[in-house]
C-alpha positions in Angstrom: 0.0 0.0 0.0 1.4 3.4 -1.0 1.2 6.1 1.6 0.5 9.7 0.6 3.4 11.8 1.9 2.3 14.8 4.0 3.5 18.1 2.5 6.3 19.8 4.3 6.0 23.4 5.2 8.7 26.0 5.7 9.3 28.9 8.2 11.1 32.1 7.3 12.0 35.0 9.6 12.2 37.9 7.2 13.7 41.3 7.9 11.5 44.1 6.3 14.3 46.7 6.5 13.8 50.2 7.8 10.4 50.8 6.2 10.7 51.8 2.5 9.2 48.9 0.5 12.0 49.3 -2.1 14.5 48.2 0.5 13.2 44.6 0.8 15.8 42.2 -0.4 15.1 39.9 -3.3 15.2 36.9 -1.0 12.7 38.6 1.4 10.4 39.4 -1.6 10.6 35.8 -2.8 9.8 34.4 0.7 6.8 36.7 1.0 5.4 36.0 -2.5 5.6 32.3 -1.7 4.0 32.5 1.8 0.7 31.0 2.8 0.7 32.8 6.1 2.4 36.0 7.1 2.7 37.0 10.8 3.8 40.6 11.0 5.1 42.8 13.8 3.2 46.0 14.5 6.4 47.9 13.9 6.2 47.1 10.1 4.8 50.2 8.3 1.4 49.9 6.8 2.7 51.2 3.4 5.2 48.2 3.3 2.4 45.8 4.3 0.2 47.2 1.5 3.1 46.6 -1.0 3.6 43.1 0.2 -0.1 42.2 0.1 -0.3 43.5 -3.5 2.2 40.9 -4.7 1.4 38.1 -2.3 -0.7 35.1 -3.2 -4.4 35.9 -3.2 -5.2 33.3 -0.5 -2.3 34.3 1.8 -3.3 35.1 5.4 -1.9 38.2 7.1 -2.2 38.4 10.9 -0.4 40.6 13.5 2.1 38.9 15.8 0.6 38.6 19.3 1.8 37.2 22.6 5.2 36.1 23.9 7.9 34.7 21.5 6.8 31.2 22.4 3.3 31.9 21.3 4.4 33.3 17.9 6.8 30.3 17.4 3.8 27.9 18.1 1.8 29.7 15.3 4.7 29.3 12.8 5.4 25.7 13.8 1.7 24.8 13.5 1.5 26.3 10.0 4.7 24.4 8.9 3.4 21.1 10.2 0.2 21.7 8.2 2.3 22.0 5.0 2.1 25.8 4.8 4.9 28.3 4.2 4.9 30.7 7.1 6.7 34.0 7.4 7.3 36.2 10.4 7.9 39.7 9.0 9.8 42.0 11.3 11.0 45.6 11.1 14.7 46.0 10.4 16.8 42.8 10.8 15.4 39.6 12.5 18.3 39.2 14.8 18.0 42.9 15.9 15.1 41.8 18.0 15.7 39.7 21.1 12.2 38.3 20.9 12.7 37.0 17.4 16.0 35.4 18.4 14.0 33.5 21.1 11.5 32.5 18.4 14.2 31.1 16.1 15.6 29.2 19.1 12.2 27.6 19.7 11.8 26.7 16.1 15.3 25.2 15.9 14.4 22.7 18.6 11.8 21.2 16.3 12.2 19.4 12.9 10.7 22.3 11.0 12.6 23.7 8.1 13.4 27.4 8.6 15.6 30.2 7.4 16.4 33.7 8.6 16.4 36.4 5.8 18.5 39.5 6.8 17.2 43.0 6.5 18.7 46.4 6.6 18.6 47.5 10.3 16.3 50.4 11.1 19.2 52.3 12.8 21.6 52.1 9.9 19.1 52.4 7.1 17.4 55.5 8.5 20.7 57.1 9.3 21.6 56.8 5.6 18.2 58.2 4.5 18.8 61.1 6.9 22.2 61.9 5.4 24.3 60.9 8.4 27.2 58.6 7.5 28.4 56.0 10.0 32.1 55.5 8.8 34.9 53.8 10.6 34.2 52.5 14.1 30.5 52.6 14.6 27.8 51.2 16.8 24.1 50.8 15.8 21.2 49.0 17.4 17.5 48.5 17.1 16.5 48.9 20.7 13.4 47.2 22.0 14.0 47.7 25.8 15.8 50.9 26.8 16.5 49.5 30.3 18.9 47.0 28.7 21.1 49.7 27.3 24.7 50.0 28.5 25.1 53.8 28.5 28.8 53.6 29.5 29.4 51.5 26.3 27.3 53.9 24.2 29.3 56.9 25.6 32.6 55.1 24.6 31.1 54.4 21.1 30.4 58.1 20.6 33.9 58.9 21.6 35.3 56.5 19.1 33.1 57.3 16.1 29.4 57.3 15.4 26.2 55.9 17.0 22.8 55.2 15.6 19.9 53.9 17.7 16.3 53.0 16.7 14.1 53.5 19.7 10.6 54.4 20.8 9.9 58.1 20.9 8.6 57.7 24.4 12.1 56.6 25.6 14.0 59.7 24.4 14.1 61.3 27.8 15.5 58.2 29.5 18.2 58.0 26.8 19.2 61.6 27.3 19.5 61.1 31.0 21.4 57.9 30.6 23.9 59.5 28.2 24.5 62.6 30.3 24.9 60.4 33.4 27.5 58.3 31.5 29.6 61.5 30.9 28.6 62.3 27.3 29.1 66.0 26.5 25.8 67.8 26.5 26.8 69.7 23.3 27.4 66.5 21.3 25.4 66.7 18.0 22.2 64.6 17.8 19.8 64.0 14.9 16.3 62.6 15.5 14.5 61.2 12.5 10.8 60.2 12.5 9.0 58.2 9.9 12.4 56.9 8.7 12.5 56.2 4.9 8.8 57.1 4.7 6.9 59.8 2.7 7.0 62.2 5.7 10.4 61.5 7.1 11.6 64.5 9.1 14.9 65.0 10.8 15.7 67.6 13.5 19.2 68.3 14.7 20.2 69.5 18.1 22.4 68.4 21.0 22.3 65.7 23.7 21.0 68.2 26.3 18.2 69.5 24.0 17.1 66.8 21.6 14.1 65.7 23.7 12.5 69.2 23.4 13.5 69.4 19.7 11.7 66.1 19.0 8.4 67.0 20.7 5.6 65.7 18.5 7.5 62.6 17.3 5.7 59.4 17.8 6.4 55.7 17.2 9.9 54.5 16.3 12.6 57.1 15.8 16.3 56.9 15.0 18.9 58.8 17.0 22.2 59.6 15.4 25.0 61.0 17.6 28.5 62.3 16.9 30.4 64.4 14.5 28.8 62.8 11.5 25.5 64.5 12.2 27.1 67.7 11.1 27.4 66.3 7.5 23.7 66.3 7.0 23.8 69.7 5.3 25.8 68.1 2.5 24.6 64.6 2.5 20.9 64.7 3.2 19.2 63.4 0.1 15.8 61.8 0.9 14.4 65.0 2.5 16.1 67.2 0.0 14.5 65.8 -3.2 12.8 68.5 -5.3 9.2 67.7 -4.4 9.8 66.3 -0.9 6.6 66.6 1.1 4.5 68.1 -1.7 1.0 66.7 -1.8 0.3 66.4 -5.5 -3.2 65.8 -7.1 -3.1 63.4 -10.0 -6.5 63.6 -11.9 -6.2 60.8 -14.4 -7.9 57.6 -15.3 -7.2 54.9 -12.7 -5.2 52.8 -15.2 -2.9 55.8 -16.2 -2.3 57.3 -12.8 0.2 54.7 -11.7 3.1 55.8 -14.0 2.8 59.4 -13.0 2.5 58.7 -9.3 5.7 56.5 -9.5 7.6 59.4 -11.0 6.3 61.8 -8.5 7.3 59.6 -5.6 10.8 59.3 -7.0 11.0 63.1 -6.6 9.7 62.9 -3.1 6.1 63.9 -3.7 3.0 62.4 -2.1 0.6 61.7 -5.0 -3.1 61.5 -4.5 -4.8 59.8 -7.4 -8.3 61.1 -8.2 -9.9 59.4 -11.3 -11.8 62.1 -13.2 -12.3 60.1 -16.4 -13.7 56.6 -17.0 -13.0 55.0 -20.3 -15.9 53.0 -21.9 -16.4 51.3 -25.3 -18.3 53.2 -28.0 -22.1 53.0 -27.8 -22.2 51.4 -31.3 -19.2 49.1 -32.2 -19.9 49.1 -36.0 -17.4 51.8 -36.8 -14.6 50.0 -35.0 -15.6 46.7 -36.6 -15.3 48.3 -40.1 -12.0 49.9 -39.2 -10.4 46.7 -38.1 -11.6 44.9 -41.2 -10.2 47.8 -43.3 -6.8 47.5 -41.5 -6.6 43.8 -42.4 -7.8 44.4 -46.0 -5.2 47.1 -46.7 -7.7 50.0 -46.8 -5.4 52.3 -44.9 -2.0 53.8 -45.5 -1.7 55.2 -42.0 -3.1 54.7 -38.5 -2.7 57.7 -36.2 -2.9 57.1 -32.5 -3.5 60.1 -30.3 -3.6 58.4 -26.9 -2.7 55.2 -25.1 -6.4 54.5 -24.7 -6.8 54.5 -28.5 -4.0 52.0 -28.8 -5.6 49.8 -26.2 -9.0 50.0 -27.8 -7.7 48.9 -31.2 -5.7 46.0 -29.7 -8.7 44.8 -27.7 -10.7 44.7 -30.9 -7.9 42.8 -32.6 -7.9 40.3 -29.8 -11.6 39.8 -30.1 -11.0 38.7 -33.7 -7.9 36.6 -33.0 -5.6 39.1 -34.8 -2.2 40.3 -33.7 0.6 42.7 -34.7 1.3 40.8 -38.0 -2.0 42.1 -39.4 -0.5 45.6 -39.3 1.8 44.6 -42.1 2.0 47.4 -44.7 0.2 50.0 -42.5 2.4 52.8 -41.2 1.8 54.1 -37.7 2.1 57.6 -36.3 1.8 58.6 -32.7 1.1 62.0 -31.2 3.7 61.5 -28.4 6.2 59.2 -26.7 3.8 57.7 -24.2 1.5 56.6 -27.0 4.5 55.4 -29.0 5.6 53.3 -26.0 2.1 51.7 -25.9 2.5 50.7 -29.6 6.0 49.4 -29.0 4.7 47.2 -26.2 2.9 45.2 -28.9 6.1 44.7 -30.9 5.6 47.5 -33.5 7.9 50.5 -34.1 6.0 53.6 -35.1 7.1 55.3 -38.3 6.4 58.8 -37.0 6.5 60.5 -33.6 6.9 64.3 -33.5 10.3 65.4 -32.6 9.1 68.8 -31.6 5.8 69.7 -30.0 3.9 66.5 -29.2 0.4 67.6 -30.0 -1.9 67.6 -33.0 -0.2 70.6 -34.4 3.2 69.1 -33.9 2.2 65.9 -35.7 0.7 67.8 -38.6 3.8 69.8 -39.0 5.8 66.6 -39.7 3.1 64.7 -41.6 3.7 64.6 -45.4 0.9 65.7 -47.8 -0.7 62.9 -49.8 1.1 62.1 -53.0 -0.9 60.0 -55.5 2.3 58.5 -56.9 4.1 57.7 -53.7 0.9 57.0 -51.7 -1.3 54.7 -53.8 -3.5 54.3 -50.8 -4.7 57.7 -49.6 -6.8 56.9 -46.5 -5.9 57.4 -42.9 -7.5 55.7 -39.8 -7.9 58.0 -36.8 -9.2 56.1 -33.8 -9.8 58.4 -30.9 -12.1 59.5 -28.1 -15.6 60.7 -28.7 -14.8 64.2 -27.4 -11.6 64.8 -29.3 -11.1 68.0 -31.2 -11.3 68.2 -35.0 -7.8 69.8 -35.4 -6.0 66.7 -36.6 -8.7 65.4 -38.9 -9.1 68.8 -40.5 -5.3 69.2 -41.0 -5.0 65.8 -42.6 -7.8 66.6 -45.0 -6.1 69.8 -46.0 -3.0 67.7 -46.8 -5.0 65.6 -49.3 -5.7 62.6 -47.1 -9.0 60.9 -46.7 -9.7 60.4 -43.0 -11.8 57.8 -41.3 -12.4 59.5 -38.0 -13.6 56.7 -35.8 -14.8 56.7 -32.2 -12.6 54.0 -30.5 -13.7 54.8 -26.9 -15.8 57.1 -24.9 -14.6 59.2 -22.0 -17.2 59.8 -19.3 -16.9 61.8 -16.1 -16.0 59.7 -13.1 -17.8 59.8 -9.7 -16.9 62.6 -7.3 -14.0 61.8 -4.9 -14.6 61.6 -1.1 -15.7 64.8 0.7 -12.3 65.2 2.4 -10.5 65.2 -0.9 -13.0 67.7 -2.4 -12.4 69.9 0.6 -8.6 69.7 0.3 -8.8 70.6 -3.4 -10.9 73.8 -2.7 -9.1 74.8 0.5 -5.5 74.5 -0.7 -4.7 71.1 0.8 -2.8 70.1 -2.3 0.5 71.8 -3.2 0.2 71.0 -6.9 -2.1 69.5 -9.5 -1.0 67.9 -12.7 -3.4 68.1 -15.7 -2.7 65.8 -18.7 -5.6 66.8 -20.9 -8.4 69.3 -21.3 -10.9 66.7 -20.2 -9.0 66.2 -16.9 -9.4 70.0 -16.2 -13.1 70.0 -17.1 -13.9 66.9 -15.2 -12.0 67.7 -12.0 -13.7 71.1 -11.7 -17.0 69.4 -12.5 -16.7 66.6 -9.8 -14.6 68.3 -7.2 -14.5 72.1 -7.7 -11.7 74.4 -8.8 -8.3 74.0 -7.1 -7.3 76.8 -4.6 -5.3 79.7 -5.9 -2.3 78.7 -3.9 -2.1 75.3 -5.6 0.6 75.1 -8.3 -1.0 74.2 -11.6 1.0 72.1 -14.1 -0.3 71.3 -17.5 1.0 68.9 -20.2 0.6 71.1 -23.2 -0.9 74.2 -24.9 -4.4 72.8 -25.4 -4.6 71.8 -21.7 -3.2 75.2 -20.7 -6.0 77.0 -22.7 -8.7 75.0 -21.0 -7.2 75.6 -17.6 -7.1 79.3 -18.3 -10.7 79.2 -19.5 -11.7 77.8 -16.1 -9.9 80.6 -14.3 -6.8 78.7 -13.3 -3.3 80.2 -13.3 -0.9 78.0 -15.2 2.5 77.8 -13.4 4.2 74.9 -15.2 4.2 73.7 -18.8 6.9 71.4 -20.2 8.6 72.0 -23.6 7.5 68.5 -24.7 4.0 67.1 -23.9 4.8 63.9 -22.0 4.2 62.6 -18.5 8.0 62.4 -17.7 8.6 65.9 -18.9 5.6 67.2 -17.0 6.9 65.7 -13.7 10.4 66.9 -14.5 9.1 70.4 -15.2 7.3 70.5 -11.8 10.4 69.3 -10.0 12.5 72.0 -11.7 9.9 74.6 -10.7 10.1 73.5 -7.1 13.9 73.8 -7.1 13.7 77.3 -8.6 11.1 78.3 -6.1 13.3 77.0 -3.2 16.3 79.0 -4.5 14.2 82.1 -4.9 12.9 81.9 -1.4 16.4 81.1 0.0 17.6 84.4 -1.6 14.9 86.4 0.0 15.4 88.3 3.3 13.7 86.6 6.2 11.0 89.4 6.5 10.2 89.1 2.8 9.9 85.3 3.0 7.4 85.6 5.9 5.3 88.0 3.8 5.6 85.9 0.6 2.4 84.5 -0.9 4.2 81.4 -2.0 2.7 78.3 -0.3 3.6 74.7 0.1 6.4 72.7 1.8 9.1 74.5 -0.1 8.1 77.9 1.3 7.5 76.5 4.8 11.1 75.2 5.0 12.2 78.9 5.1 9.7 80.2 7.6 
């Protein structure tokens, strides 16, 4: 008789690092993606948990770690004996926590398979994000219980080099008293960093005898850095000195398109808030698109001109419905209004023949589009799949150049539902430092569903048409890139923020206080 072998589970103690989801190691990522059950410490930031949940298995269970180390170990061992892969996710490095060391010891006494995946310690990781180097002889620790600290040893460490400690904000007074009692000079430089590696990380610098008062308002885990290296923050601070650091930026785009812009904004330090203003829906009658697709296959068109990523998606979805692929575009040339649209075409394995090198707009495309020549262009028809509310500029310009244009509604744009009341209030009261408009419809629809942005909000638009619409709605346009693309729009806003910071820094203190300029950049100088 053959026995069915019971599946063998696995236990992993995984270090989450200091908080930024991007600092998870590849091994940690793989362990989490493969997990059936994740037990997490309450010190792991919610933003990191959200990122992990988004990539984990759909049936993975996430529960907070509760009880003594022995209780957590029992949960992990029980899961492994049931054939599950269990992970205990902890902030920083697993062996930086005495409680986790005890859990590992308990698991090691059983037959369960386990591993320990290192993570960047909170103390050292946050020190780097705060711009405080820890060169040479250094000491760092993620402190769970302040009563276990050897302040004489810490004082000696400060004398030899640098020190970084991750502690609870409520323990700062006890640490100050312990350091002073151990003979540390009260004028020794101290940095205190809250929300380390997070969107709202903030570092205050002071001295041993004054850092508790300087850190009033800090909660949760903070990182203390002590010693001469703290003085190098002016030159080495990078996370908090990114161009848009702390800016709350409104991103009114379709839900599918907002992600790319938000990622670029985060790279510059901004806190994006995505508010869908447009929903994309199929055309009410599909007959036009059906005929267009048949015409593409039959060689009816010389060119297809794509004016948006949505148009590309609409055509390819229709192709998929009929079992067609990129090979059926053979012999048809493709023009794209801009690089984002061209990238969408390239994603399907096709290289566009024409993308405007200058202004990426209808006018820019027309400026580079050749007139129809009956000898060189035996087929004189152009397919223009686009939104139902698109302007007539491009179709009219192509007709003037001798082309026959099939102007086809590939998709409809409809106004999205209004955002929550708190976001509407923030839009109208100046709660956002900037808003980025990528089309005229995003301007119209945002104002329609949420109201007009406050006068203090920086308005950035992707191109001239969008700028015209924003002006029509009474908005002051502050930023417009030379080229109409999402990367250039975000870059232009970042450049504007840097110029604003430099302008404010050059102002006398009294003039800065009276400046009408708002937002985090201005507040840093007040």
